[in-house]
A tleap script that builds the chain and sets N, CA, C and O, in Angstrom:
source leaprc.protein.ff14SB
mol = sequence {
  NMET GLU ARG LYS ASP GLN ASP GLY THR TRP
  ILE THR ALA ASP MET LYS THR ALA PHE LYS
  ARG LEU HIE ARG LYS GLY CYS ALA HIE SER
  VAL GLU ILE TRP GLN GLN ASP GLU LEU VAL
  GLY GLY MET TYR GLY VAL PRO VAL GLY LYS
  VAL PHE CYS GLY GLU SER MET PHE SER LYS
  VAL SER ASN ALA SER LYS ILE ALA LEU ILE
  SER LEU CYS LYS SER GLY VAL TYR GLN LEU
  ILE ASP CYS GLN PHE HIE THR GLU HIE LEU
  ALA SER MET GLY ALA ARG MET ILE SER ARG
  LYS GLU TYR ILE THR ILE LEU GLN ASN ASN
  ASN CGLY
}
set mol.1.N position { -134.923 -15.489 -115.276 }
set mol.1.CA position { -134.817 -14.596 -114.209 }
set mol.1.C position { -133.337 -14.099 -113.837 }
set mol.1.O position { -132.350 -14.779 -113.555 }
set mol.2.N position { -133.462 -12.879 -113.913 }
set mol.2.CA position { -131.957 -12.379 -113.856 }
set mol.2.C position { -131.762 -12.382 -111.901 }
set mol.2.O position { -132.492 -12.317 -110.913 }
set mol.3.N position { -130.171 -12.510 -112.255 }
set mol.3.CA position { -129.578 -12.806 -111.244 }
set mol.3.C position { -128.402 -12.011 -110.320 }
set mol.3.O position { -127.349 -11.601 -110.809 }
set mol.4.N position { -128.689 -11.903 -109.221 }
set mol.4.CA position { -128.010 -10.328 -108.765 }
set mol.4.C position { -126.348 -10.857 -108.906 }
set mol.4.O position { -125.797 -11.827 -108.385 }
set mol.5.N position { -125.745 -9.686 -109.932 }
set mol.5.CA position { -124.049 -9.752 -109.590 }
set mol.5.C position { -123.872 -10.825 -110.857 }
set mol.5.O position { -122.701 -11.100 -111.117 }
set mol.6.N position { -125.000 -11.527 -111.754 }
set mol.6.CA position { -124.253 -11.989 -112.541 }
set mol.6.C position { -124.398 -11.819 -114.233 }
set mol.6.O position { -124.033 -10.658 -114.047 }
set mol.7.N position { -124.536 -11.873 -115.294 }
set mol.7.CA position { -124.550 -11.382 -116.366 }
set mol.7.C position { -125.790 -11.877 -117.330 }
set mol.7.O position { -126.237 -11.342 -118.345 }
set mol.8.N position { -126.264 -13.312 -116.532 }
set mol.8.CA position { -127.619 -13.783 -117.411 }
set mol.8.C position { -127.393 -15.187 -116.678 }
set mol.8.O position { -126.715 -15.372 -115.667 }
set mol.9.N position { -128.205 -16.256 -117.508 }
set mol.9.CA position { -128.520 -17.389 -116.873 }
set mol.9.C position { -127.920 -18.280 -118.024 }
set mol.9.O position { -127.895 -18.002 -119.223 }
set mol.10.N position { -127.341 -19.653 -117.272 }
set mol.10.CA position { -126.627 -20.602 -117.863 }
set mol.10.C position { -128.016 -21.456 -118.764 }
set mol.10.O position { -127.694 -22.336 -119.562 }
set mol.11.N position { -129.635 -21.099 -118.550 }
set mol.11.CA position { -130.374 -21.940 -119.026 }
set mol.11.C position { -130.855 -21.316 -120.348 }
set mol.11.O position { -131.459 -20.246 -120.418 }
set mol.12.N position { -130.540 -22.061 -121.332 }
set mol.12.CA position { -130.848 -21.387 -122.414 }
set mol.12.C position { -132.169 -21.418 -123.288 }
set mol.12.O position { -133.065 -21.815 -122.543 }
set mol.13.N position { -132.504 -21.247 -124.141 }
set mol.13.CA position { -133.667 -21.517 -124.967 }
set mol.13.C position { -133.896 -22.608 -125.098 }
set mol.13.O position { -134.975 -23.081 -124.742 }
set mol.14.N position { -132.502 -23.644 -125.902 }
set mol.14.CA position { -132.795 -24.697 -126.177 }
set mol.14.C position { -132.922 -25.657 -124.728 }
set mol.14.O position { -133.519 -26.711 -124.949 }
set mol.15.N position { -132.597 -25.532 -123.700 }
set mol.15.CA position { -132.597 -26.186 -122.714 }
set mol.15.C position { -134.060 -26.149 -122.223 }
set mol.15.O position { -134.725 -27.120 -121.865 }
set mol.16.N position { -134.528 -24.566 -122.278 }
set mol.16.CA position { -135.726 -24.776 -121.908 }
set mol.16.C position { -137.271 -25.367 -122.627 }
set mol.16.O position { -138.346 -25.812 -122.227 }
set mol.17.N position { -136.560 -25.033 -123.993 }
set mol.17.CA position { -137.254 -25.851 -125.303 }
set mol.17.C position { -137.370 -27.949 -124.740 }
set mol.17.O position { -138.254 -28.802 -124.823 }
set mol.18.N position { -136.417 -27.934 -124.390 }
set mol.18.CA position { -136.132 -29.453 -124.193 }
set mol.18.C position { -136.376 -29.625 -122.701 }
set mol.18.O position { -135.923 -30.733 -122.413 }
set mol.19.N position { -136.795 -29.141 -121.809 }
set mol.19.CA position { -137.533 -29.423 -120.141 }
set mol.19.C position { -139.182 -29.874 -120.280 }
set mol.19.O position { -139.819 -30.896 -120.021 }
set mol.20.N position { -139.569 -28.255 -120.949 }
set mol.20.CA position { -140.816 -28.831 -121.367 }
set mol.20.C position { -141.385 -30.007 -122.286 }
set mol.20.O position { -142.476 -30.566 -122.180 }
set mol.21.N position { -140.349 -30.243 -123.233 }
set mol.21.CA position { -140.670 -31.435 -123.683 }
set mol.21.C position { -140.972 -32.841 -122.580 }
set mol.21.O position { -141.963 -33.551 -122.415 }
set mol.22.N position { -139.881 -32.827 -122.082 }
set mol.22.CA position { -139.473 -33.572 -121.069 }
set mol.22.C position { -141.124 -33.680 -120.326 }
set mol.22.O position { -142.000 -34.499 -120.604 }
set mol.23.N position { -141.166 -32.731 -119.467 }
set mol.23.CA position { -142.531 -32.530 -118.415 }
set mol.23.C position { -143.067 -33.054 -119.356 }
set mol.23.O position { -142.673 -34.216 -119.457 }
set mol.24.N position { -143.956 -32.717 -120.298 }
set mol.24.CA position { -144.923 -32.890 -121.304 }
set mol.24.C position { -144.958 -34.361 -121.177 }
set mol.24.O position { -145.883 -35.085 -120.810 }
set mol.25.N position { -143.526 -34.709 -121.629 }
set mol.25.CA position { -144.012 -36.715 -121.450 }
set mol.25.C position { -143.829 -37.252 -120.225 }
set mol.25.O position { -143.541 -38.446 -120.303 }
set mol.26.N position { -143.887 -36.806 -119.057 }
set mol.26.CA position { -143.541 -37.034 -117.576 }
set mol.26.C position { -142.378 -37.353 -117.270 }
set mol.26.O position { -142.187 -38.020 -116.253 }
set mol.27.N position { -141.321 -36.946 -118.087 }
set mol.27.CA position { -140.090 -37.567 -117.420 }
set mol.27.C position { -139.459 -36.194 -116.898 }
set mol.27.O position { -138.232 -36.250 -116.819 }
set mol.28.N position { -140.055 -34.913 -116.505 }
set mol.28.CA position { -139.085 -34.221 -115.807 }
set mol.28.C position { -140.217 -33.571 -114.818 }
set mol.28.O position { -141.351 -33.265 -115.189 }
set mol.29.N position { -139.789 -33.443 -113.713 }
set mol.29.CA position { -140.698 -32.959 -112.745 }
set mol.29.C position { -140.125 -31.167 -112.111 }
set mol.29.O position { -139.147 -30.511 -112.470 }
set mol.30.N position { -140.960 -30.909 -111.317 }
set mol.30.CA position { -140.744 -29.712 -110.524 }
set mol.30.C position { -141.077 -29.882 -109.190 }
set mol.30.O position { -141.749 -30.853 -108.844 }
set mol.31.N position { -140.627 -28.927 -108.281 }
set mol.31.CA position { -141.080 -29.058 -106.941 }
set mol.31.C position { -141.174 -27.524 -106.673 }
set mol.31.O position { -140.220 -26.747 -106.632 }
set mol.32.N position { -142.760 -27.163 -106.463 }
set mol.32.CA position { -142.628 -25.605 -106.527 }
set mol.32.C position { -143.248 -24.949 -105.468 }
set mol.32.O position { -144.155 -25.512 -104.855 }
set mol.33.N position { -142.825 -23.686 -105.139 }
set mol.33.CA position { -143.081 -23.659 -103.494 }
set mol.33.C position { -144.130 -21.967 -103.781 }
set mol.33.O position { -143.569 -20.974 -104.247 }
set mol.34.N position { -145.301 -21.963 -103.485 }
set mol.34.CA position { -146.081 -21.045 -103.888 }
set mol.34.C position { -146.350 -20.190 -102.683 }
set mol.34.O position { -146.313 -20.837 -101.637 }
set mol.35.N position { -146.583 -19.043 -102.560 }
set mol.35.CA position { -146.929 -18.099 -101.524 }
set mol.35.C position { -148.023 -17.296 -101.959 }
set mol.35.O position { -147.718 -16.328 -102.655 }
set mol.36.N position { -149.336 -17.495 -101.684 }
set mol.36.CA position { -150.937 -17.200 -102.357 }
set mol.36.C position { -150.644 -17.540 -103.746 }
set mol.36.O position { -150.170 -18.640 -104.029 }
set mol.37.N position { -150.927 -16.569 -104.711 }
set mol.37.CA position { -151.073 -17.050 -105.911 }
set mol.37.C position { -149.201 -16.620 -106.772 }
set mol.37.O position { -149.306 -15.917 -107.777 }
set mol.38.N position { -148.283 -16.870 -106.527 }
set mol.38.CA position { -147.357 -16.222 -106.779 }
set mol.38.C position { -146.179 -17.417 -106.492 }
set mol.38.O position { -145.822 -17.718 -105.353 }
set mol.39.N position { -145.547 -18.151 -107.940 }
set mol.39.CA position { -144.459 -18.870 -107.530 }
set mol.39.C position { -143.321 -17.970 -107.347 }
set mol.39.O position { -142.944 -16.991 -107.991 }
set mol.40.N position { -142.781 -18.672 -106.091 }
set mol.40.CA position { -141.580 -17.679 -105.096 }
set mol.40.C position { -139.989 -18.582 -105.280 }
set mol.40.O position { -138.899 -18.011 -105.282 }
set mol.41.N position { -140.214 -20.326 -105.450 }
set mol.41.CA position { -139.554 -20.746 -105.676 }
set mol.41.C position { -139.373 -22.242 -106.321 }
set mol.41.O position { -140.260 -22.741 -107.013 }
set mol.42.N position { -138.381 -22.777 -106.086 }
set mol.42.CA position { -138.702 -24.470 -106.342 }
set mol.42.C position { -137.279 -24.699 -107.103 }
set mol.42.O position { -136.245 -24.043 -107.230 }
set mol.43.N position { -137.830 -26.161 -107.611 }
set mol.43.CA position { -136.634 -26.798 -108.407 }
set mol.43.C position { -137.244 -27.606 -109.292 }
set mol.43.O position { -138.449 -27.854 -109.262 }
set mol.44.N position { -136.228 -28.170 -110.335 }
set mol.44.CA position { -136.537 -29.056 -111.372 }
set mol.44.C position { -135.380 -30.198 -111.625 }
set mol.44.O position { -134.227 -30.175 -111.193 }
set mol.45.N position { -136.110 -31.376 -112.583 }
set mol.45.CA position { -134.978 -31.986 -112.539 }
set mol.45.C position { -135.907 -33.286 -113.172 }
set mol.45.O position { -137.106 -33.340 -113.445 }
set mol.46.N position { -134.829 -34.293 -113.280 }
set mol.46.CA position { -135.345 -35.688 -114.095 }
set mol.46.C position { -135.127 -36.829 -112.998 }
set mol.46.O position { -133.955 -36.976 -112.650 }
set mol.47.N position { -135.842 -37.452 -112.549 }
set mol.47.CA position { -136.004 -38.650 -112.434 }
set mol.47.C position { -135.904 -40.007 -112.899 }
set mol.47.O position { -136.482 -40.553 -113.838 }
set mol.48.N position { -134.695 -40.656 -111.709 }
set mol.48.CA position { -134.283 -41.880 -112.723 }
set mol.48.C position { -134.574 -42.780 -112.004 }
set mol.48.O position { -133.882 -42.664 -110.993 }
set mol.49.N position { -135.359 -43.830 -111.918 }
set mol.49.CA position { -135.859 -44.757 -111.018 }
set mol.49.C position { -136.074 -43.726 -109.260 }
set mol.49.O position { -136.992 -42.976 -108.928 }
set mol.50.N position { -135.010 -44.070 -108.612 }
set mol.50.CA position { -134.986 -43.976 -107.117 }
set mol.50.C position { -133.843 -42.517 -107.196 }
set mol.50.O position { -133.586 -41.724 -106.290 }
set mol.51.N position { -133.491 -42.536 -108.149 }
set mol.51.CA position { -132.688 -41.502 -108.448 }
set mol.51.C position { -132.788 -39.605 -108.804 }
set mol.51.O position { -132.313 -39.294 -109.897 }
set mol.52.N position { -133.255 -38.657 -108.106 }
set mol.52.CA position { -133.855 -37.765 -108.722 }
set mol.52.C position { -132.589 -36.689 -108.975 }
set mol.52.O position { -131.966 -36.229 -108.018 }
set mol.53.N position { -132.265 -36.326 -110.420 }
set mol.53.CA position { -131.152 -35.591 -110.824 }
set mol.53.C position { -131.615 -34.369 -110.920 }
set mol.53.O position { -132.331 -34.147 -111.896 }
set mol.54.N position { -131.321 -33.129 -109.857 }
set mol.54.CA position { -131.752 -31.740 -110.114 }
set mol.54.C position { -130.844 -31.484 -110.801 }
set mol.54.O position { -129.738 -32.025 -110.810 }
set mol.55.N position { -131.444 -30.158 -111.799 }
set mol.55.CA position { -130.909 -29.591 -112.573 }
set mol.55.C position { -131.012 -28.171 -112.204 }
set mol.55.O position { -130.033 -27.582 -112.663 }
set mol.56.N position { -132.084 -27.093 -111.329 }
set mol.56.CA position { -131.537 -26.296 -111.004 }
set mol.56.C position { -132.797 -25.583 -110.179 }
set mol.56.O position { -133.978 -25.781 -110.464 }
set mol.57.N position { -132.428 -24.898 -109.327 }
set mol.57.CA position { -132.983 -24.348 -108.528 }
set mol.57.C position { -133.135 -22.744 -108.417 }
set mol.57.O position { -132.136 -22.082 -108.701 }
set mol.58.N position { -134.451 -21.993 -107.979 }
set mol.58.CA position { -134.197 -20.755 -107.681 }
set mol.58.C position { -135.152 -19.944 -106.696 }
set mol.58.O position { -136.324 -20.289 -106.547 }
set mol.59.N position { -134.694 -19.035 -106.141 }
set mol.59.CA position { -135.777 -18.307 -105.055 }
set mol.59.C position { -136.187 -17.259 -105.144 }
set mol.59.O position { -135.198 -16.537 -105.018 }
set mol.60.N position { -137.435 -16.370 -105.353 }
set mol.60.CA position { -137.720 -15.319 -105.059 }
set mol.60.C position { -138.015 -14.501 -104.112 }
set mol.60.O position { -138.348 -13.316 -104.081 }
set mol.61.N position { -137.756 -15.723 -102.943 }
set mol.61.CA position { -138.159 -15.035 -101.333 }
set mol.61.C position { -137.482 -16.304 -100.859 }
set mol.61.O position { -137.644 -17.458 -101.255 }
set mol.62.N position { -136.491 -15.701 -99.689 }
set mol.62.CA position { -135.806 -16.276 -99.322 }
set mol.62.C position { -136.127 -17.353 -98.855 }
set mol.62.O position { -137.261 -17.457 -98.388 }
set mol.63.N position { -135.054 -18.702 -98.834 }
set mol.63.CA position { -135.208 -19.963 -98.148 }
set mol.63.C position { -136.275 -21.044 -99.209 }
set mol.63.O position { -136.476 -22.252 -99.081 }
set mol.64.N position { -136.717 -20.272 -100.047 }
set mol.64.CA position { -137.864 -20.780 -101.215 }
set mol.64.C position { -137.441 -22.225 -101.666 }
set mol.64.O position { -138.107 -23.260 -101.654 }
set mol.65.N position { -136.384 -22.043 -101.993 }
set mol.65.CA position { -135.917 -23.394 -103.021 }
set mol.65.C position { -135.240 -24.236 -101.827 }
set mol.65.O position { -135.260 -25.447 -102.045 }
set mol.66.N position { -134.641 -23.851 -100.603 }
set mol.66.CA position { -134.548 -24.375 -100.022 }
set mol.66.C position { -135.755 -25.739 -98.968 }
set mol.66.O position { -135.556 -26.869 -98.525 }
set mol.67.N position { -136.773 -24.923 -98.975 }
set mol.67.CA position { -137.946 -25.571 -98.698 }
set mol.67.C position { -138.383 -26.437 -99.997 }
set mol.67.O position { -139.010 -27.444 -99.668 }
set mol.68.N position { -138.232 -26.310 -101.174 }
set mol.68.CA position { -138.533 -27.462 -102.003 }
set mol.68.C position { -137.643 -28.195 -102.163 }
set mol.68.O position { -138.081 -29.086 -102.891 }
set mol.69.N position { -136.079 -28.490 -101.804 }
set mol.69.CA position { -135.147 -29.164 -101.507 }
set mol.69.C position { -135.565 -30.614 -100.397 }
set mol.69.O position { -135.584 -31.835 -100.551 }
set mol.70.N position { -135.904 -29.516 -99.085 }
set mol.70.CA position { -136.299 -30.410 -97.790 }
set mol.70.C position { -137.580 -30.853 -98.458 }
set mol.70.O position { -138.027 -31.356 -97.427 }
set mol.71.N position { -138.258 -31.011 -99.086 }
set mol.71.CA position { -139.877 -31.029 -99.610 }
set mol.71.C position { -139.562 -32.513 -100.153 }
set mol.71.O position { -140.173 -33.496 -99.735 }
set mol.72.N position { -138.680 -32.567 -101.001 }
set mol.72.CA position { -138.466 -33.420 -101.936 }
set mol.72.C position { -137.478 -34.738 -101.024 }
set mol.72.O position { -137.682 -35.949 -100.946 }
set mol.73.N position { -136.430 -33.912 -100.456 }
set mol.73.CA position { -135.957 -35.239 -99.536 }
set mol.73.C position { -136.680 -36.410 -98.484 }
set mol.73.O position { -136.459 -37.598 -98.250 }
set mol.74.N position { -137.809 -35.237 -97.918 }
set mol.74.CA position { -139.013 -35.853 -97.037 }
set mol.74.C position { -140.012 -36.600 -97.616 }
set mol.74.O position { -140.738 -37.306 -96.916 }
set mol.75.N position { -140.203 -36.498 -99.414 }
set mol.75.CA position { -141.106 -37.054 -99.497 }
set mol.75.C position { -141.268 -38.692 -99.886 }
set mol.75.O position { -142.164 -39.333 -100.436 }
set mol.76.N position { -139.517 -39.159 -99.139 }
set mol.76.CA position { -139.081 -40.728 -99.152 }
set mol.76.C position { -139.433 -41.291 -100.876 }
set mol.76.O position { -139.612 -42.499 -101.034 }
set mol.77.N position { -139.494 -40.570 -101.814 }
set mol.77.CA position { -139.864 -41.088 -103.163 }
set mol.77.C position { -138.020 -41.432 -103.477 }
set mol.77.O position { -137.816 -42.505 -104.044 }
set mol.78.N position { -137.275 -40.929 -103.274 }
set mol.78.CA position { -136.236 -41.019 -103.676 }
set mol.78.C position { -134.975 -41.454 -102.560 }
set mol.78.O position { -134.930 -41.019 -101.409 }
set mol.79.N position { -133.959 -42.412 -103.165 }
set mol.79.CA position { -132.749 -42.588 -102.591 }
set mol.79.C position { -131.794 -41.833 -102.421 }
set mol.79.O position { -131.198 -41.590 -101.372 }
set mol.80.N position { -131.551 -41.287 -103.844 }
set mol.80.CA position { -130.559 -40.208 -104.048 }
set mol.80.C position { -130.977 -38.965 -104.351 }
set mol.80.O position { -132.197 -38.881 -104.211 }
set mol.81.N position { -130.474 -37.972 -104.707 }
set mol.81.CA position { -131.007 -36.664 -104.829 }
set mol.81.C position { -129.701 -35.995 -105.514 }
set mol.81.O position { -128.734 -35.667 -104.826 }
set mol.82.N position { -129.744 -35.799 -107.045 }
set mol.82.CA position { -128.204 -35.552 -107.400 }
set mol.82.C position { -128.333 -33.966 -107.492 }
set mol.82.O position { -129.056 -33.297 -108.230 }
set mol.83.N position { -127.562 -33.628 -106.675 }
set mol.83.CA position { -127.396 -31.803 -106.838 }
set mol.83.C position { -126.151 -31.105 -107.957 }
set mol.83.O position { -125.959 -29.908 -108.168 }
set mol.84.N position { -125.534 -32.098 -108.462 }
set mol.84.CA position { -124.796 -31.919 -109.594 }
set mol.84.C position { -123.191 -31.232 -109.038 }
set mol.84.O position { -122.081 -31.578 -109.442 }
set mol.85.N position { -123.512 -30.181 -108.007 }
set mol.85.CA position { -122.494 -29.856 -107.335 }
set mol.85.C position { -122.377 -29.573 -105.915 }
set mol.85.O position { -123.457 -29.184 -105.472 }
set mol.86.N position { -121.465 -29.626 -105.044 }
set mol.86.CA position { -121.301 -29.508 -103.742 }
set mol.86.C position { -121.350 -28.096 -103.277 }
set mol.86.O position { -120.306 -27.477 -103.075 }
set mol.87.N position { -122.196 -27.713 -103.150 }
set mol.87.CA position { -121.890 -26.292 -102.385 }
set mol.87.C position { -122.182 -26.056 -100.829 }
set mol.87.O position { -122.356 -27.140 -100.272 }
set mol.88.N position { -122.278 -25.058 -100.036 }
set mol.88.CA position { -121.935 -24.437 -98.422 }
set mol.88.C position { -123.560 -24.832 -98.673 }
set mol.88.O position { -124.276 -25.579 -98.005 }
set mol.89.N position { -123.842 -24.131 -99.763 }
set mol.89.CA position { -125.538 -24.111 -99.192 }
set mol.89.C position { -126.189 -25.592 -99.053 }
set mol.89.O position { -126.873 -25.911 -98.081 }
set mol.90.N position { -125.891 -26.481 -100.166 }
set mol.90.CA position { -126.403 -27.949 -100.055 }
set mol.90.C position { -125.802 -28.466 -98.759 }
set mol.90.O position { -126.573 -29.257 -98.215 }
set mol.91.N position { -124.573 -28.253 -98.032 }
set mol.91.CA position { -124.170 -28.716 -97.525 }
set mol.91.C position { -124.628 -28.561 -95.762 }
set mol.91.O position { -124.763 -29.350 -94.827 }
set mol.92.N position { -124.745 -27.288 -95.931 }
set mol.92.CA position { -125.547 -26.727 -94.948 }
set mol.92.C position { -127.184 -27.700 -94.904 }
set mol.92.O position { -127.774 -27.460 -93.851 }
set mol.93.N position { -127.672 -28.328 -95.486 }
set mol.93.CA position { -129.032 -28.856 -95.060 }
set mol.93.C position { -128.721 -30.326 -95.514 }
set mol.93.O position { -129.548 -31.050 -96.069 }
set mol.94.N position { -127.321 -30.711 -95.188 }
set mol.94.CA position { -126.497 -32.433 -95.402 }
set mol.94.C position { -126.241 -33.273 -96.435 }
set mol.94.O position { -126.215 -34.504 -96.426 }
set mol.95.N position { -126.031 -32.418 -97.438 }
set mol.95.CA position { -125.790 -32.905 -98.626 }
set mol.95.C position { -124.199 -33.338 -99.058 }
set mol.95.O position { -123.386 -32.426 -99.205 }
set mol.96.N position { -123.777 -34.749 -99.257 }
set mol.96.CA position { -122.825 -34.691 -99.197 }
set mol.96.C position { -122.106 -35.583 -100.575 }
set mol.96.O position { -122.915 -36.208 -101.261 }
set mol.97.N position { -120.549 -35.652 -101.003 }
set mol.97.CA position { -120.235 -35.947 -101.750 }
set mol.97.C position { -120.310 -37.755 -101.812 }
set mol.97.O position { -120.371 -38.622 -100.940 }
set mol.98.N position { -120.281 -37.770 -102.904 }
set mol.98.CA position { -120.025 -39.291 -103.101 }
set mol.98.C position { -119.149 -39.647 -104.321 }
set mol.98.O position { -119.172 -38.852 -105.260 }
set mol.99.N position { -118.280 -40.891 -104.427 }
set mol.99.CA position { -117.470 -41.394 -105.272 }
set mol.99.C position { -118.623 -41.876 -106.540 }
set mol.99.O position { -119.789 -42.268 -106.507 }
set mol.100.N position { -117.854 -41.678 -107.391 }
set mol.100.CA position { -118.573 -42.131 -108.956 }
set mol.100.C position { -118.634 -43.118 -108.924 }
set mol.100.O position { -119.447 -43.327 -109.824 }
set mol.101.N position { -118.275 -44.401 -108.386 }
set mol.101.CA position { -118.366 -45.945 -107.764 }
set mol.101.C position { -119.486 -46.086 -107.468 }
set mol.101.O position { -120.288 -46.834 -108.026 }
set mol.102.N position { -119.786 -45.003 -106.051 }
set mol.102.CA position { -120.845 -45.287 -105.155 }
set mol.102.C position { -122.422 -44.887 -106.169 }
set mol.102.O position { -123.385 -45.632 -106.351 }
set mol.103.N position { -122.201 -43.394 -106.712 }
set mol.103.CA position { -122.908 -43.378 -107.494 }
set mol.103.C position { -123.664 -44.627 -108.671 }
set mol.103.O position { -124.868 -44.862 -108.773 }
set mol.104.N position { -122.610 -45.236 -109.404 }
set mol.104.CA position { -123.386 -46.129 -110.396 }
set mol.104.C position { -123.742 -47.043 -109.575 }
set mol.104.O position { -124.749 -47.709 -109.815 }
set mol.105.N position { -123.246 -47.182 -108.830 }
set mol.105.CA position { -123.809 -48.780 -107.606 }
set mol.105.C position { -125.476 -48.145 -107.346 }
set mol.105.O position { -126.411 -48.919 -107.552 }
set mol.106.N position { -125.696 -47.040 -106.995 }
set mol.106.CA position { -127.245 -46.585 -106.531 }
set mol.106.C position { -127.970 -46.602 -108.195 }
set mol.106.O position { -128.990 -47.254 -108.415 }
set mol.107.N position { -127.469 -46.023 -108.968 }
set mol.107.CA position { -128.125 -46.218 -109.908 }
set mol.107.C position { -128.400 -47.424 -110.812 }
set mol.107.O position { -129.373 -47.532 -111.558 }
set mol.108.N position { -127.583 -48.163 -110.674 }
set mol.108.CA position { -127.839 -49.938 -111.084 }
set mol.108.C position { -128.610 -50.326 -110.092 }
set mol.108.O position { -129.633 -50.981 -110.293 }
set mol.109.N position { -128.242 -49.999 -109.014 }
set mol.109.CA position { -129.331 -51.186 -108.077 }
set mol.109.C position { -130.914 -50.184 -108.148 }
set mol.109.O position { -131.862 -50.966 -108.217 }
set mol.110.N position { -131.092 -49.610 -108.147 }
set mol.110.CA position { -132.050 -48.687 -107.948 }
set mol.110.C position { -133.193 -48.576 -109.452 }
set mol.110.O position { -134.361 -48.190 -109.402 }
set mol.111.N position { -132.519 -48.989 -110.587 }
set mol.111.CA position { -133.318 -48.829 -111.883 }
set mol.111.C position { -133.140 -49.938 -113.190 }
set mol.111.O position { -133.383 -49.891 -114.396 }
set mol.112.N position { -132.562 -50.984 -112.221 }
set mol.112.CA position { -132.318 -52.427 -113.438 }
set mol.112.C position { -133.375 -53.379 -113.334 }
set mol.112.O position { -133.377 -54.380 -114.050 }
savepdb mol mol.pdb
quit
């Protein structure tokens, strides 16, 4: 998908192939937002126990990626959603930074 004011995407062909393989093996998941028969937004990533490691989000319709993230949060499946980057967009929905030590502790307590 083309992005406004950007030359391209960081999602390479190799990444697409890898995530398709992970998805077929049940190791990668997506949260999809549909409007009638059109995919209008969502996110994908890899769950590690009760931690969801988000890889990317997209929206073709305003706020569709937010709805995907909020749906994932409200599912109650995950204790932590790793968004990789702290942005104003994510902070507006309650995201906060945690220390590496806290992150490792959460991984160890939920995956061991």
